[in-house]
Every structure is written in C-alpha cells, then in structure tokens.
All heavy atoms as a GROMACS GRO file, in nm:
protein
  590
    1MET      N    1   0.010  -1.358  -1.687
    1MET     CA    2  -0.101  -1.334  -1.596
    1MET      C    3  -0.156  -1.467  -1.548
    1MET      O    4  -0.166  -1.562  -1.624
    1MET     CB    5  -0.212  -1.258  -1.668
    1MET     CG    6  -0.215  -1.112  -1.636
    1MET     SD    7  -0.355  -1.028  -1.712
    1MET     CE    8  -0.276  -0.969  -1.861
    2ASP      N    9  -0.194  -1.466  -1.422
    2ASP     CA   10  -0.252  -1.585  -1.360
    2ASP      C   11  -0.404  -1.570  -1.360
    2ASP      O   12  -0.460  -1.490  -1.285
    2ASP     CB   13  -0.198  -1.596  -1.216
    2ASP     CG   14  -0.250  -1.715  -1.140
    2ASP    OD1   15  -0.348  -1.779  -1.185
    2ASP    OD2   16  -0.196  -1.745  -1.034
    3ALA      N   17  -0.471  -1.646  -1.445
    3ALA     CA   18  -0.616  -1.635  -1.459
    3ALA      C   19  -0.688  -1.661  -1.327
    3ALA      O   20  -0.788  -1.594  -1.296
    3ALA     CB   21  -0.666  -1.730  -1.567
    4GLU      N   22  -0.639  -1.756  -1.249
    4GLU     CA   23  -0.704  -1.784  -1.120
    4GLU      C   24  -0.696  -1.664  -1.027
    4GLU      O   25  -0.793  -1.633  -0.957
    4GLU     CB   26  -0.640  -1.907  -1.055
    4GLU     CG   27  -0.683  -2.037  -1.118
    4GLU     CD   28  -0.629  -2.157  -1.042
    4GLU    OE1   29  -0.637  -2.158  -0.917
    4GLU    OE2   30  -0.579  -2.250  -1.108
    5TRP      N   31  -0.581  -1.597  -1.026
    5TRP     CA   32  -0.566  -1.477  -0.941
    5TRP      C   33  -0.662  -1.368  -0.986
    5TRP      O   34  -0.731  -1.307  -0.905
    5TRP     CB   35  -0.422  -1.426  -0.946
    5TRP     CG   36  -0.406  -1.298  -0.870
    5TRP    CD1   37  -0.405  -1.171  -0.922
    5TRP    CD2   38  -0.395  -1.282  -0.729
    5TRP    NE1   39  -0.394  -1.079  -0.822
    5TRP    CE2   40  -0.387  -1.145  -0.702
    5TRP    CE3   41  -0.391  -1.373  -0.623
    5TRP    CZ2   42  -0.374  -1.095  -0.572
    5TRP    CZ3   43  -0.378  -1.322  -0.494
    5TRP    CH2   44  -0.370  -1.185  -0.470
    6VAL      N   45  -0.666  -1.344  -1.117
    6VAL     CA   46  -0.754  -1.240  -1.170
    6VAL      C   47  -0.899  -1.272  -1.139
    6VAL      O   48  -0.976  -1.185  -1.095
    6VAL     CB   49  -0.731  -1.220  -1.321
    6VAL    CG1   50  -0.833  -1.124  -1.380
    6VAL    CG2   51  -0.589  -1.170  -1.348
    7LEU      N   52  -0.938  -1.396  -1.158
    7LEU     CA   53  -1.076  -1.436  -1.126
    7LEU      C   54  -1.106  -1.418  -0.977
    7LEU      O   55  -1.215  -1.374  -0.941
    7LEU     CB   56  -1.101  -1.580  -1.169
    7LEU     CG   57  -1.118  -1.601  -1.318
    7LEU    CD1   58  -1.122  -1.750  -1.351
    7LEU    CD2   59  -1.244  -1.532  -1.369
    8ALA      N   60  -1.011  -1.452  -0.892
    8ALA     CA   61  -1.032  -1.437  -0.748
    8ALA      C   62  -1.050  -1.291  -0.710
    8ALA      O   63  -1.138  -1.256  -0.631
    8ALA     CB   64  -0.915  -1.499  -0.671
    9THR      N   65  -0.967  -1.204  -0.767
    9THR     CA   66  -0.978  -1.062  -0.732
    9THR      C   67  -1.103  -0.999  -0.792
    9THR      O   68  -1.166  -0.914  -0.728
    9THR     CB   69  -0.851  -0.984  -0.774
    9THR    OG1   70  -0.828  -1.001  -0.914
    9THR    CG2   71  -0.729  -1.031  -0.697
   10LEU      N   72  -1.141  -1.041  -0.911
   10LEU     CA   73  -1.265  -0.991  -0.970
   10LEU      C   74  -1.388  -1.042  -0.893
   10LEU      O   75  -1.486  -0.969  -0.876
   10LEU     CB   76  -1.275  -1.030  -1.117
   10LEU     CG   77  -1.183  -0.954  -1.212
   10LEU    CD1   78  -1.194  -1.010  -1.353
   10LEU    CD2   79  -1.211  -0.804  -1.210
   11THR      N   80  -1.381  -1.164  -0.846
   11THR     CA   81  -1.490  -1.219  -0.765
   11THR      C   82  -1.503  -1.140  -0.635
   11THR      O   83  -1.614  -1.112  -0.588
   11THR     CB   84  -1.467  -1.368  -0.736
   11THR    OG1   85  -1.465  -1.438  -0.861
   11THR    CG2   86  -1.575  -1.426  -0.646
   12ASP      N   87  -1.390  -1.103  -0.577
   12ASP     CA   88  -1.392  -1.020  -0.456
   12ASP      C   89  -1.460  -0.887  -0.484
   12ASP      O   90  -1.543  -0.840  -0.405
   12ASP     CB   91  -1.248  -0.999  -0.407
   12ASP     CG   92  -1.241  -0.934  -0.271
   12ASP    OD1   93  -1.334  -0.951  -0.190
   12ASP    OD2   94  -1.140  -0.865  -0.245
   13ALA      N   95  -1.429  -0.826  -0.599
   13ALA     CA   96  -1.494  -0.700  -0.637
   13ALA      C   97  -1.644  -0.720  -0.657
   13ALA      O   98  -1.725  -0.638  -0.612
   13ALA     CB   99  -1.429  -0.645  -0.764
   14LEU      N  100  -1.680  -0.829  -0.722
   14LEU     CA  101  -1.822  -0.860  -0.745
   14LEU      C  102  -1.896  -0.877  -0.612
   14LEU      O  103  -2.006  -0.823  -0.595
   14LEU     CB  104  -1.835  -0.986  -0.830
   14LEU     CG  105  -1.977  -1.038  -0.852
   14LEU    CD1  106  -2.062  -0.937  -0.925
   14LEU    CD2  107  -1.973  -1.170  -0.927
   15GLU      N  108  -1.836  -0.948  -0.520
   15GLU     CA  109  -1.900  -0.970  -0.390
   15GLU      C  110  -1.918  -0.838  -0.314
   15GLU      O  111  -2.020  -0.817  -0.247
   15GLU     CB  112  -1.819  -1.069  -0.308
   15GLU     CG  113  -1.827  -1.210  -0.363
   15GLU     CD  114  -1.728  -1.307  -0.298
   15GLU    OE1  115  -1.644  -1.263  -0.216
   15GLU    OE2  116  -1.735  -1.427  -0.332
   16THR      N  117  -1.823  -0.749  -0.328
   16THR     CA  118  -1.833  -0.617  -0.264
   16THR      C  119  -1.947  -0.537  -0.327
   16THR      O  120  -2.024  -0.471  -0.257
   16THR     CB  121  -1.699  -0.542  -0.275
   16THR    OG1  122  -1.598  -0.622  -0.212
   16THR    CG2  123  -1.705  -0.407  -0.207
   17LEU      N  124  -1.958  -0.544  -0.459
   17LEU     CA  125  -2.068  -0.476  -0.528
   17LEU      C  126  -2.202  -0.537  -0.489
   17LEU      O  127  -2.299  -0.464  -0.461
   17LEU     CB  128  -2.049  -0.483  -0.679
   17LEU     CG  129  -2.160  -0.421  -0.764
   17LEU    CD1  130  -2.180  -0.274  -0.731
   17LEU    CD2  131  -2.128  -0.440  -0.912
   18GLU      N  132  -2.210  -0.668  -0.485
   18GLU     CA  133  -2.335  -0.734  -0.446
   18GLU      C  134  -2.375  -0.695  -0.304
   18GLU      O  135  -2.494  -0.672  -0.276
   18GLU     CB  136  -2.320  -0.886  -0.457
   18GLU     CG  137  -2.317  -0.934  -0.600
   18GLU     CD  138  -2.287  -1.083  -0.613
   18GLU    OE1  139  -2.225  -1.142  -0.522
   18GLU    OE2  140  -2.326  -1.140  -0.716
   19SER      N  141  -2.278  -0.685  -0.215
   19SER     CA  142  -2.305  -0.644  -0.078
   19SER      C  143  -2.360  -0.501  -0.074
   19SER      O  144  -2.455  -0.472   0.000
   19SER     CB  145  -2.177  -0.654   0.006
   19SER     OG  146  -2.199  -0.607   0.136
   20ALA      N  147  -2.302  -0.413  -0.154
   20ALA     CA  148  -2.350  -0.275  -0.161
   20ALA      C  149  -2.494  -0.271  -0.211
   20ALA      O  150  -2.578  -0.198  -0.157
   20ALA     CB  151  -2.260  -0.192  -0.251
   21ILE      N  152  -2.523  -0.350  -0.313
   21ILE     CA  153  -2.659  -0.355  -0.367
   21ILE      C  154  -2.756  -0.406  -0.261
   21ILE      O  155  -2.866  -0.351  -0.243
   21ILE     CB  156  -2.664  -0.442  -0.495
   21ILE    CG1  157  -2.588  -0.372  -0.608
   21ILE    CG2  158  -2.808  -0.473  -0.536
   21ILE    CD1  159  -2.561  -0.459  -0.729
   22GLU      N  160  -2.718  -0.510  -0.190
   22GLU     CA  161  -2.804  -0.565  -0.085
   22GLU      C  162  -2.830  -0.461   0.024
   22GLU      O  163  -2.943  -0.451   0.074
   22GLU     CB  164  -2.740  -0.690  -0.025
   22GLU     CG  165  -2.740  -0.808  -0.118
   22GLU     CD  166  -2.656  -0.924  -0.068
   22GLU    OE1  167  -2.605  -0.919   0.046
   22GLU    OE2  168  -2.639  -1.022  -0.145
   23GLU      N  169  -2.728  -0.385   0.061
   23GLU     CA  170  -2.745  -0.282   0.165
   23GLU      C  171  -2.844  -0.175   0.119
   23GLU      O  172  -2.930  -0.133   0.197
   23GLU     CB  173  -2.612  -0.217   0.198
   23GLU     CG  174  -2.519  -0.305   0.278
   23GLU     CD  175  -2.386  -0.237   0.308
   23GLU    OE1  176  -2.373  -0.115   0.285
   23GLU    OE2  177  -2.295  -0.307   0.354
   24VAL      N  178  -2.833  -0.133  -0.006
   24VAL     CA  179  -2.925  -0.031  -0.058
   24VAL      C  180  -3.065  -0.087  -0.072
   24VAL      O  181  -3.164  -0.019  -0.040
   24VAL     CB  182  -2.873   0.027  -0.192
   24VAL    CG1  183  -2.976   0.119  -0.255
   24VAL    CG2  184  -2.741   0.101  -0.170
   25GLU      N  185  -3.077  -0.211  -0.118
   25GLU     CA  186  -3.209  -0.273  -0.129
   25GLU      C  187  -3.276  -0.287   0.008
   25GLU      O  188  -3.397  -0.269   0.020
   25GLU     CB  189  -3.198  -0.411  -0.195
   25GLU     CG  190  -3.170  -0.404  -0.344
   25GLU     CD  191  -3.151  -0.541  -0.408
   25GLU    OE1  192  -3.117  -0.638  -0.338
   25GLU    OE2  193  -3.170  -0.549  -0.530
   26ALA      N  194  -3.195  -0.316   0.110
   26ALA     CA  195  -3.250  -0.334   0.245
   26ALA      C  196  -3.293  -0.202   0.308
   26ALA      O  197  -3.384  -0.200   0.391
   26ALA     CB  198  -3.147  -0.403   0.334
   27ASP      N  199  -3.228  -0.094   0.267
   27ASP     CA  200  -3.259   0.036   0.327
   27ASP      C  201  -3.240   0.147   0.224
   27ASP      O  202  -3.145   0.225   0.231
   27ASP     CB  203  -3.170   0.061   0.449
   27ASP     CG  204  -3.214   0.179   0.532
   27ASP    OD1  205  -3.316   0.244   0.497
   27ASP    OD2  206  -3.146   0.209   0.632
   28PRO      N  207  -3.331   0.155   0.126
   28PRO     CA  208  -3.317   0.255   0.020
   28PRO      C  209  -3.310   0.399   0.070
   28PRO      O  210  -3.245   0.483   0.008
   28PRO     CB  211  -3.441   0.235  -0.067
   28PRO     CG  212  -3.498   0.104  -0.028
   28PRO     CD  213  -3.450   0.073   0.110
   29ASP      N  214  -3.372   0.425   0.182
   29ASP     CA  215  -3.371   0.561   0.236
   29ASP      C  216  -3.233   0.602   0.287
   29ASP      O  217  -3.206   0.721   0.306
   29ASP     CB  218  -3.473   0.576   0.349
   29ASP     CG  219  -3.616   0.563   0.298
   29ASP    OD1  220  -3.640   0.594   0.180
   29ASP    OD2  221  -3.703   0.520   0.377
   30ALA      N  222  -3.145   0.505   0.308
   30ALA     CA  223  -3.011   0.533   0.360
   30ALA      C  224  -2.906   0.543   0.250
   30ALA      O  225  -2.786   0.545   0.278
   30ALA     CB  226  -2.971   0.426   0.460
   31ILE      N  227  -2.950   0.554   0.125
   31ILE     CA  228  -2.854   0.554   0.014
   31ILE      C  229  -2.750   0.665   0.026
   31ILE      O  230  -2.634   0.645  -0.007
   31ILE     CB  231  -2.926   0.557  -0.122
   31ILE    CG1  232  -2.826   0.524  -0.233
   31ILE    CG2  233  -2.995   0.690  -0.145
   31ILE    CD1  234  -2.889   0.487  -0.364
   32ALA      N  235  -2.791   0.781   0.075
   32ALA     CA  236  -2.696   0.892   0.087
   32ALA      C  237  -2.585   0.860   0.186
   32ALA      O  238  -2.472   0.907   0.170
   32ALA     CB  239  -2.769   1.019   0.131
   33GLU      N  240  -2.613   0.776   0.284
   33GLU     CA  241  -2.511   0.736   0.380
   33GLU      C  242  -2.432   0.614   0.332
   33GLU      O  243  -2.314   0.600   0.362
   33GLU     CB  244  -2.574   0.703   0.516
   33GLU     CG  245  -2.633   0.824   0.588
   33GLU     CD  246  -2.772   0.860   0.540
   33GLU    OE1  247  -2.850   0.770   0.499
   33GLU    OE2  248  -2.804   0.980   0.539
   34LEU      N  249  -2.498   0.524   0.260
   34LEU     CA  250  -2.435   0.400   0.216
   34LEU      C  251  -2.341   0.418   0.097
   34LEU      O  252  -2.232   0.359   0.094
   34LEU     CB  253  -2.542   0.296   0.180
   34LEU     CG  254  -2.633   0.250   0.292
   34LEU    CD1  255  -2.746   0.164   0.237
   34LEU    CD2  256  -2.553   0.173   0.395
   35LEU      N  257  -2.382   0.497   0.001
   35LEU     CA  258  -2.307   0.508  -0.123
   35LEU      C  259  -2.165   0.563  -0.107
   35LEU      O  260  -2.073   0.511  -0.171
   35LEU     CB  261  -2.386   0.593  -0.222
   35LEU     CG  262  -2.393   0.543  -0.365
   35LEU    CD1  263  -2.429   0.397  -0.374
   35LEU    CD2  264  -2.485   0.628  -0.448
   36PRO      N  265  -2.141   0.664  -0.024
   36PRO     CA  266  -2.006   0.717  -0.012
   36PRO      C  267  -1.903   0.615   0.039
   36PRO      O  268  -1.784   0.629   0.012
   36PRO     CB  269  -2.020   0.833   0.087
   36PRO     CG  270  -2.161   0.877   0.072
   36PRO     CD  271  -2.238   0.750   0.048
   37ALA      N  272  -1.947   0.513   0.109
   37ALA     CA  273  -1.855   0.408   0.153
   37ALA      C  274  -1.853   0.291   0.054
   37ALA      O  275  -1.748   0.232   0.028
   37ALA     CB  276  -1.896   0.357   0.291
   38ALA      N  277  -1.968   0.260  -0.004
   38ALA     CA  278  -1.980   0.142  -0.089
   38ALA      C  279  -1.908   0.159  -0.223
   38ALA      O  280  -1.835   0.068  -0.266
   38ALA     CB  281  -2.127   0.110  -0.113
   39ILE      N  282  -1.926   0.271  -0.288
   39ILE     CA  283  -1.868   0.289  -0.422
   39ILE      C  284  -1.715   0.291  -0.418
   39ILE      O  285  -1.651   0.221  -0.498
   39ILE     CB  286  -1.927   0.414  -0.491
   39ILE    CG1  287  -2.076   0.395  -0.516
   39ILE    CG2  288  -1.852   0.445  -0.621
   39ILE    CD1  289  -2.114   0.277  -0.603
   40PRO      N  290  -1.652   0.365  -0.328
   40PRO     CA  291  -1.506   0.359  -0.322
   40PRO      C  292  -1.453   0.218  -0.291
   40PRO      O  293  -1.348   0.179  -0.341
   40PRO     CB  294  -1.470   0.458  -0.210
   40PRO     CG  295  -1.582   0.554  -0.208
   40PRO     CD  296  -1.704   0.471  -0.240
   41ALA      N  297  -1.527   0.143  -0.212
   41ALA     CA  298  -1.485   0.006  -0.180
   41ALA      C  299  -1.486  -0.081  -0.306
   41ALA      O  300  -1.394  -0.161  -0.329
   41ALA     CB  301  -1.574  -0.055  -0.072
   42VAL      N  302  -1.588  -0.064  -0.388
   42VAL     CA  303  -1.596  -0.140  -0.514
   42VAL      C  304  -1.483  -0.100  -0.607
   42VAL      O  305  -1.415  -0.186  -0.664
   42VAL     CB  306  -1.734  -0.121  -0.582
   42VAL    CG1  307  -1.736  -0.184  -0.720
   42VAL    CG2  308  -1.846  -0.178  -0.495
   43TYR      N  309  -1.462   0.030  -0.621
   43TYR     CA  310  -1.353   0.076  -0.707
   43TYR      C  311  -1.218   0.026  -0.658
   43TYR      O  312  -1.133  -0.014  -0.739
   43TYR     CB  313  -1.352   0.229  -0.716
   43TYR     CG  314  -1.439   0.283  -0.825
   43TYR    CD1  315  -1.560   0.346  -0.795
   43TYR    CD2  316  -1.403   0.271  -0.959
   43TYR    CE1  317  -1.640   0.397  -0.896
   43TYR    CE2  318  -1.483   0.320  -1.060
   43TYR     CZ  319  -1.602   0.383  -1.027
   43TYR     OH  320  -1.682   0.431  -1.127
   44ALA      N  321  -1.196   0.029  -0.528
   44ALA     CA  322  -1.068  -0.018  -0.473
   44ALA      C  323  -1.044  -0.164  -0.509
   44ALA      O  324  -0.933  -0.204  -0.547
   44ALA     CB  325  -1.065   0.001  -0.322
   45LYS      N  326  -1.149  -0.246  -0.502
   45LYS     CA  327  -1.136  -0.388  -0.536
   45LYS      C  328  -1.109  -0.407  -0.686
   45LYS      O  329  -1.026  -0.490  -0.724
   45LYS     CB  330  -1.263  -0.465  -0.498
   45LYS     CG  331  -1.298  -0.461  -0.351
   45LYS     CD  332  -1.215  -0.554  -0.271
   45LYS     CE  333  -1.263  -0.555  -0.126
   45LYS     NZ  334  -1.208  -0.664  -0.051
   46LEU      N  335  -1.178  -0.329  -0.770
   46LEU     CA  336  -1.153  -0.338  -0.914
   46LEU      C  337  -1.012  -0.290  -0.948
   46LEU      O  338  -0.941  -0.352  -1.028
   46LEU     CB  339  -1.256  -0.255  -0.991
   46LEU     CG  340  -1.396  -0.313  -0.996
   46LEU    CD1  341  -1.493  -0.211  -1.055
   46LEU    CD2  342  -1.399  -0.442  -1.076
   47ASN      N  343  -0.971  -0.181  -0.886
   47ASN     CA  344  -0.835  -0.130  -0.908
   47ASN      C  345  -0.732  -0.232  -0.864
   47ASN      O  346  -0.631  -0.255  -0.933
   47ASN     CB  347  -0.814   0.001  -0.832
   47ASN     CG  348  -0.901   0.113  -0.884
   47ASN    OD1  349  -0.956   0.106  -0.993
   47ASN    ND2  350  -0.916   0.217  -0.804
   48TYR      N  351  -0.756  -0.295  -0.752
   48TYR     CA  352  -0.666  -0.398  -0.701
   48TYR      C  353  -0.655  -0.514  -0.801
   48TYR      O  354  -0.545  -0.563  -0.828
   48TYR     CB  355  -0.717  -0.448  -0.566
   48TYR     CG  356  -0.633  -0.557  -0.506
   48TYR    CD1  357  -0.517  -0.527  -0.437
   48TYR    CD2  358  -0.669  -0.691  -0.518
   48TYR    CE1  359  -0.439  -0.627  -0.380
   48TYR    CE2  360  -0.593  -0.791  -0.464
   48TYR     CZ  361  -0.478  -0.759  -0.395
   48TYR     OH  362  -0.401  -0.858  -0.341
   49ALA      N  363  -0.768  -0.554  -0.855
   49ALA     CA  364  -0.767  -0.664  -0.953
   49ALA      C  365  -0.681  -0.626  -1.074
   49ALA      O  366  -0.599  -0.706  -1.120
   49ALA     CB  367  -0.910  -0.696  -0.998
   50TRP      N  368  -0.697  -0.504  -1.121
   50TRP     CA  369  -0.621  -0.461  -1.238
   50TRP      C  370  -0.472  -0.443  -1.204
   50TRP      O  371  -0.384  -0.490  -1.275
   50TRP     CB  372  -0.678  -0.330  -1.292
   50TRP     CG  373  -0.602  -0.280  -1.411
   50TRP    CD1  374  -0.503  -0.186  -1.412
   50TRP    CD2  375  -0.616  -0.325  -1.546
   50TRP    NE1  376  -0.455  -0.168  -1.539
   50TRP    CE2  377  -0.524  -0.252  -1.624
   50TRP    CE3  378  -0.698  -0.418  -1.609
   50TRP    CZ2  379  -0.510  -0.271  -1.760
   50TRP    CZ3  380  -0.684  -0.436  -1.745
   50TRP    CH2  381  -0.592  -0.363  -1.819
   51ASN      N  382  -0.446  -0.374  -1.094
   51ASN     CA  383  -0.308  -0.340  -1.060
   51ASN      C  384  -0.225  -0.460  -1.015
   51ASN      O  385  -0.102  -0.453  -1.018
   51ASN     CB  386  -0.305  -0.232  -0.952
   51ASN     CG  387  -0.354  -0.098  -1.005
   51ASN    OD1  388  -0.339  -0.068  -1.123
   51ASN    ND2  389  -0.414  -0.019  -0.918
   52SER      N  390  -0.288  -0.568  -0.977
   52SER     CA  391  -0.214  -0.687  -0.935
   52SER      C  392  -0.217  -0.798  -1.040
   52SER      O  393  -0.162  -0.906  -1.019
   52SER     CB  394  -0.270  -0.741  -0.803
   52SER     OG  395  -0.400  -0.792  -0.818
   53ARG      N  396  -0.278  -0.771  -1.153
   53ARG     CA  397  -0.302  -0.876  -1.254
   53ARG      C  398  -0.174  -0.940  -1.305
   53ARG      O  399  -0.173  -1.058  -1.335
   53ARG     CB  400  -0.384  -0.821  -1.370
   53ARG     CG  401  -0.304  -0.730  -1.462
   53ARG     CD  402  -0.392  -0.650  -1.556
   53ARG     NE  403  -0.313  -0.572  -1.649
   53ARG     CZ  404  -0.246  -0.462  -1.620
   53ARG    NH1  405  -0.248  -0.415  -1.495
   53ARG    NH2  406  -0.176  -0.398  -1.712
   54ILE      N  407  -0.066  -0.866  -1.316
   54ILE     CA  408   0.057  -0.921  -1.372
   54ILE      C  409   0.138  -0.997  -1.268
   54ILE      O  410   0.183  -1.108  -1.292
   54ILE     CB  411   0.142  -0.809  -1.437
   54ILE    CG1  412   0.065  -0.754  -1.558
   54ILE    CG2  413   0.279  -0.860  -1.479
   54ILE    CD1  414   0.125  -0.630  -1.620
   55LEU      N  415   0.151  -0.938  -1.149
   55LEU     CA  416   0.231  -1.003  -1.044
   55LEU      C  417   0.153  -1.106  -0.965
   55LEU      O  418   0.212  -1.190  -0.898
   55LEU     CB  419   0.286  -0.897  -0.948
   55LEU     CG  420   0.387  -0.799  -1.006
   55LEU    CD1  421   0.422  -0.692  -0.902
   55LEU    CD2  422   0.511  -0.871  -1.052
   56GLY      N  423   0.022  -1.098  -0.969
   56GLY     CA  424  -0.060  -1.190  -0.890
   56GLY      C  425  -0.038  -1.168  -0.742
   56GLY      O  426  -0.020  -1.055  -0.696
   57ALA      N  427  -0.033  -1.276  -0.666
   57ALA     CA  428  -0.018  -1.266  -0.520
   57ALA      C  429   0.113  -1.198  -0.481
   57ALA      O  430   0.122  -1.136  -0.375
   57ALA     CB  431  -0.027  -1.405  -0.458
   58ALA      N  432   0.214  -1.206  -0.564
   58ALA     CA  433   0.342  -1.142  -0.534
   58ALA      C  434   0.328  -0.991  -0.523
   58ALA      O  435   0.411  -0.925  -0.459
   58ALA     CB  436   0.444  -1.178  -0.641
   59ALA      N  437   0.224  -0.935  -0.581
   59ALA     CA  438   0.202  -0.791  -0.573
   59ALA      C  439   0.187  -0.746  -0.428
   59ALA      O  440   0.223  -0.633  -0.394
   59ALA     CB  441   0.079  -0.752  -0.654
   60LEU      N  442   0.135  -0.834  -0.344
   60LEU     CA  443   0.117  -0.800  -0.202
   60LEU      C  444   0.249  -0.764  -0.136
   60LEU      O  445   0.254  -0.679  -0.047
   60LEU     CB  446   0.051  -0.917  -0.128
   60LEU     CG  447  -0.090  -0.951  -0.173
   60LEU    CD1  448  -0.134  -1.082  -0.110
   60LEU    CD2  449  -0.185  -0.840  -0.140
   61ASP      N  450   0.356  -0.828  -0.176
   61ASP     CA  451   0.488  -0.803  -0.119
   61ASP      C  452   0.569  -0.701  -0.197
   61ASP      O  453   0.664  -0.644  -0.144
   61ASP     CB  454   0.568  -0.934  -0.112
   61ASP     CG  455   0.505  -1.036  -0.019
   61ASP    OD1  456   0.448  -0.995   0.084
   61ASP    OD2  457   0.510  -1.156  -0.053
   62GLN      N  458   0.533  -0.678  -0.322
   62GLN     CA  459   0.617  -0.596  -0.409
   62GLN      C  460   0.561  -0.458  -0.441
   62GLN      O  461   0.633  -0.372  -0.490
   62GLN     CB  462   0.643  -0.670  -0.541
   62GLN     CG  463   0.719  -0.800  -0.523
   62GLN     CD  464   0.739  -0.872  -0.654
   62GLN    OE1  465   0.741  -0.813  -0.760
   62GLN    NE2  466   0.755  -1.004  -0.646
   63VAL      N  467   0.433  -0.436  -0.415
   63VAL     CA  468   0.371  -0.309  -0.450
   63VAL      C  469   0.304  -0.250  -0.325
   63VAL      O  470   0.239  -0.322  -0.249
   63VAL     CB  471   0.265  -0.330  -0.562
   63VAL    CG1  472   0.201  -0.198  -0.602
   63VAL    CG2  473   0.327  -0.398  -0.683
   64ASP      N  474   0.322  -0.121  -0.308
   64ASP     CA  475   0.260  -0.050  -0.196
   64ASP      C  476   0.108  -0.066  -0.202
   64ASP      O  477   0.048  -0.058  -0.311
   64ASP     CB  478   0.300   0.097  -0.202
   64ASP     CG  479   0.236   0.178  -0.092
   64ASP    OD1  480   0.275   0.159   0.025
   64ASP    OD2  481   0.145   0.258  -0.123
   65HIS      N  482   0.046  -0.085  -0.087
   65HIS     CA  483  -0.099  -0.106  -0.081
   65HIS      C  484  -0.176   0.009  -0.147
   65HIS      O  485  -0.272  -0.015  -0.222
   65HIS     CB  486  -0.145  -0.124   0.064
   65HIS     CG  487  -0.292  -0.135   0.078
   65HIS    ND1  488  -0.363  -0.248   0.042
   65HIS    CD2  489  -0.387  -0.046   0.121
   65HIS    CE1  490  -0.492  -0.229   0.064
   65HIS    NE2  491  -0.509  -0.107   0.111
   66ASP      N  492  -0.135   0.132  -0.118
   66ASP     CA  493  -0.205   0.247  -0.177
   66ASP      C  494  -0.196   0.245  -0.329
   66ASP      O  495  -0.290   0.285  -0.398
   66ASP     CB  496  -0.149   0.378  -0.123
   66ASP     CG  497  -0.187   0.401   0.023
   66ASP    OD1  498  -0.283   0.337   0.071
   66ASP    OD2  499  -0.120   0.483   0.088
   67GLU      N  500  -0.085   0.199  -0.381
   67GLU     CA  501  -0.069   0.189  -0.527
   67GLU      C  502  -0.156   0.077  -0.583
   67GLU      O  503  -0.210   0.089  -0.694
   67GLU     CB  504   0.078   0.163  -0.560
   67GLU     CG  505   0.113   0.185  -0.704
   67GLU     CD  506   0.261   0.174  -0.731
   67GLU    OE1  507   0.342   0.212  -0.644
   67GLU    OE2  508   0.297   0.124  -0.840
   68LEU      N  509  -0.172  -0.030  -0.508
   68LEU     CA  510  -0.255  -0.142  -0.554
   68LEU      C  511  -0.401  -0.104  -0.568
   68LEU      O  512  -0.470  -0.150  -0.658
   68LEU     CB  513  -0.242  -0.262  -0.459
   68LEU     CG  514  -0.119  -0.348  -0.473
   68LEU    CD1  515  -0.114  -0.451  -0.361
   68LEU    CD2  516  -0.115  -0.416  -0.609
   69ILE      N  517  -0.450  -0.018  -0.478
   69ILE     CA  518  -0.593   0.016  -0.482
   69ILE      C  519  -0.618   0.149  -0.554
   69ILE      O  520  -0.733   0.188  -0.570
   69ILE     CB  521  -0.655   0.019  -0.341
   69ILE    CG1  522  -0.592   0.125  -0.254
   69ILE    CG2  523  -0.647  -0.119  -0.278
   69ILE    CD1  524  -0.666   0.149  -0.123
   70ALA      N  525  -0.512   0.214  -0.601
   70ALA     CA  526  -0.527   0.340  -0.672
   70ALA      C  527  -0.582   0.317  -0.813
   70ALA      O  528  -0.566   0.208  -0.870
   70ALA     CB  529  -0.393   0.411  -0.681
   71PHE      N  530  -0.644   0.421  -0.868
   71PHE     CA  531  -0.694   0.411  -1.005
   71PHE      C  532  -0.576   0.378  -1.097
   71PHE      O  533  -0.472   0.443  -1.089
   71PHE     CB  534  -0.763   0.540  -1.048
   71PHE     CG  535  -0.836   0.523  -1.178
   71PHE    CD1  536  -0.962   0.469  -1.181
   71PHE    CD2  537  -0.774   0.556  -1.299
   71PHE    CE1  538  -1.029   0.450  -1.301
   71PHE    CE2  539  -0.841   0.539  -1.420
   71PHE     CZ  540  -0.968   0.485  -1.420
   72PRO      N  541  -0.592   0.282  -1.184
   72PRO     CA  542  -0.482   0.241  -1.273
   72PRO      C  543  -0.431   0.353  -1.362
   72PRO      O  544  -0.509   0.424  -1.424
   72PRO     CB  545  -0.544   0.129  -1.358
   72PRO     CG  546  -0.658   0.078  -1.276
   72PRO     CD  547  -0.710   0.198  -1.202
   73LYS      N  548  -0.300   0.365  -1.366
   73LYS     CA  549  -0.237   0.468  -1.449
   73LYS      C  550  -0.236   0.428  -1.596
   73LYS      O  551  -0.220   0.513  -1.684
   73LYS     CB  552  -0.094   0.493  -1.401
   73LYS     CG  553  -0.088   0.546  -1.261
   73LYS     CD  554   0.056   0.556  -1.215
   73LYS     CE  555   0.059   0.600  -1.070
   73LYS     NZ  556   0.193   0.592  -1.012
   74ASP      N  557  -0.249   0.299  -1.622
   74ASP     CA  558  -0.236   0.250  -1.759
   74ASP      C  559  -0.369   0.219  -1.829
   74ASP      O  560  -0.374   0.151  -1.929
   74ASP     CB  561  -0.146   0.127  -1.764
   74ASP     CG  562  -0.191   0.015  -1.672
   74ASP    OD1  563  -0.278   0.039  -1.586
   74ASP    OD2  564  -0.138  -0.096  -1.684
   75LEU      N  565  -0.477   0.274  -1.775
   75LEU     CA  566  -0.607   0.262  -1.842
   75LEU      C  567  -0.638   0.394  -1.913
   75LEU      O  568  -0.614   0.501  -1.856
   75LEU     CB  569  -0.718   0.229  -1.743
   75LEU     CG  570  -0.721   0.085  -1.693
   75LEU    CD1  571  -0.833   0.067  -1.592
   75LEU    CD2  572  -0.737  -0.013  -1.806
   76PRO      N  573  -0.693   0.389  -2.031
   76PRO     CA  574  -0.715   0.511  -2.110
   76PRO      C  575  -0.842   0.588  -2.073
   76PRO      O  576  -0.929   0.608  -2.157
   76PRO     CB  577  -0.724   0.456  -2.253
   76PRO     CG  578  -0.783   0.320  -2.235
   76PRO     CD  579  -0.725   0.268  -2.105
   77PHE      N  580  -0.850   0.630  -1.949
   77PHE     CA  581  -0.967   0.711  -1.907
   77PHE      C  582  -0.926   0.853  -1.881
   77PHE      O  583  -0.828   0.884  -1.830
   77PHE     CB  584  -1.033   0.653  -1.782
   77PHE     CG  585  -1.098   0.520  -1.805
   77PHE    CD1  586  -1.048   0.407  -1.743
   77PHE    CD2  587  -1.206   0.506  -1.888
   77PHE    CE1  588  -1.107   0.283  -1.762
   77PHE    CE2  589  -1.265   0.382  -1.908
   77PHE     CZ  590  -1.216   0.271  -1.845
   0.00000   0.00000   0.00000
C-alpha cells in the first residue's frame, strides 16, 4: 500500500465531508435537499479510498469506476 495515495484519497473524502458540513451550516433549512447529494458523495470518496488502497493510482486504469466507488465487498458490515 502506498501511504501517500491513501492519505490523498482520505483527504479528498475529508474535504468533501467538510464541504457538506459547510453547506448545511450555511443553510440549515435546506438540509433535506442537501443531504441526499452530500452523503453519497462522502461515501463514494471513502469507498474509493478503500477500494484503491492496494493498487493506488493504477486502480484508475485497472478497476471500473463504478467498482471503485461501490461499497467495499471486503469490509465486515
């Protein structure tokens, strides 16, 4: 695993979450409209971080995009 790649993808997920929080803080009354787009975006970034952790950047060329952002099959949930 490439720690720099994992950190970069996790940072991307964090920034997406922070953006969602900022949007809700700026307009709390719009949460019903904001959340359905924000939460899946955060999950997609986290899933991407997990699903690309072994291949790193090579995952972009070797794994289907939908598979990269899908919920991980190898997590015990």
